[in-house]
C-alpha positions in Angstrom: 213.1 -96.4 67.8 211.8 -99.9 67.2 208.1 -100.3 67.6 206.4 -103.7 67.9 202.7 -104.0 68.2 201.3 -107.5 68.6 198.0 -109.1 69.6 197.2 -112.2 71.6 193.8 -113.8 70.7 193.3 -110.6 68.7 194.2 -109.4 65.2 195.9 -106.0 65.2 194.0 -104.0 62.7 195.4 -100.9 61.0 193.0 -98.8 63.1 194.4 -100.2 66.3 198.0 -99.8 65.1 197.3 -96.2 64.2 195.7 -95.5 67.5 198.6 -96.9 69.5 201.2 -95.0 67.4 199.3 -91.7 67.8 199.1 -92.2 71.5 202.9 -93.1 71.7 203.7 -89.7 70.1 202.8 -88.1 73.4 205.4 -90.2 75.2 208.1 -89.3 72.6 207.3 -85.7 73.0 208.4 -85.9 76.7 211.4 -88.2 76.3 213.2 -88.7 73.0 215.7 -91.3 74.2 213.4 -94.3 73.6 215.2 -97.3 72.1 212.6 -100.0 71.9 208.8 -100.2 72.4 206.8 -103.4 72.6 203.0 -103.2 72.9 200.9 -106.4 73.5 197.1 -106.2 73.1 195.2 -109.2 74.6 191.7 -110.4 74.8 191.6 -112.7 77.8 189.2 -115.7 78.1 188.0 -114.9 81.6 184.5 -115.5 83.0 184.8 -112.0 84.4 183.6 -109.8 81.5 184.5 -106.5 83.0 188.2 -106.6 82.5 188.8 -108.8 79.5 190.7 -106.3 77.3 194.3 -106.0 78.3 197.1 -103.7 77.0 200.8 -104.1 78.0 203.8 -102.0 77.1 207.4 -102.6 77.6 209.6 -99.6 77.0 213.3 -99.7 76.8 214.9 -96.2 77.3 218.5 -95.3 77.8 219.4 -96.7 81.1 216.2 -98.4 82.2 213.3 -100.7 81.2 209.8 -99.6 82.0 206.8 -101.9 82.0 203.1 -100.9 82.3 199.9 -102.8 81.9 196.2 -101.9 81.9 192.9 -103.9 81.8 189.5 -102.6 80.9 186.3 -103.7 79.3 187.0 -101.6 76.2 190.4 -102.0 74.4 190.6 -98.4 73.4 190.0 -97.3 77.0 192.7 -99.8 78.1 195.1 -98.2 75.6 194.3 -94.7 76.9 194.8 -95.8 80.5 198.1 -97.5 79.5 199.4 -94.4 77.8 198.5 -92.3 80.8 200.4 -94.6 83.2 203.3 -94.8 80.8 203.4 -91.0 80.4 203.6 -90.5 84.2 206.3 -93.2 84.4 208.4 -91.7 81.6 208.2 -88.2 83.2 209.2 -89.6 86.6 212.2 -91.5 84.9 213.2 -88.3 83.1 213.2 -86.4 86.4 215.5 -89.0 87.9 217.9 -89.0 85.0 218.2 -85.2 84.8 221.2 -83.7 86.5 219.8 -81.8 89.5 223.2 -80.7 90.7 224.1 -78.8 87.5 223.3 -75.4 89.0 225.5 -76.1 92.1 228.4 -77.3 90.0 228.0 -74.3 87.7 228.2 -71.8 90.5 231.2 -73.6 92.1 233.0 -73.4 88.7 232.2 -69.7 88.4 233.5 -69.1 91.9 236.7 -71.0 91.2 237.2 -69.0 87.9 236.5 -65.7 89.8 239.1 -66.6 92.5 241.8 -67.5 90.0 
């Protein structure tokens, strides 16, 4: 897995890098076919102070690209919210990818083997 953590108008400190990687472990626990992860942390220069901190994640998994973004007043809260969204999206993607017809095919093969 390739992991890229970058900052825009922000220096990515070792504490931020460690926090993001520890939160990404939860995603990898659900789905281990992650190819590439790009995380962008941004401090926006808006007049609106409430949602200045922004976290974006682009996740390349086998067969699909997932993109999630989150904005919050606190960067750590934005990262938490981002990982929650990403976790839900990865679980949903995993459910779509799984073969839901395996039990039907297995029973059909067993019936065919029993008849032969």
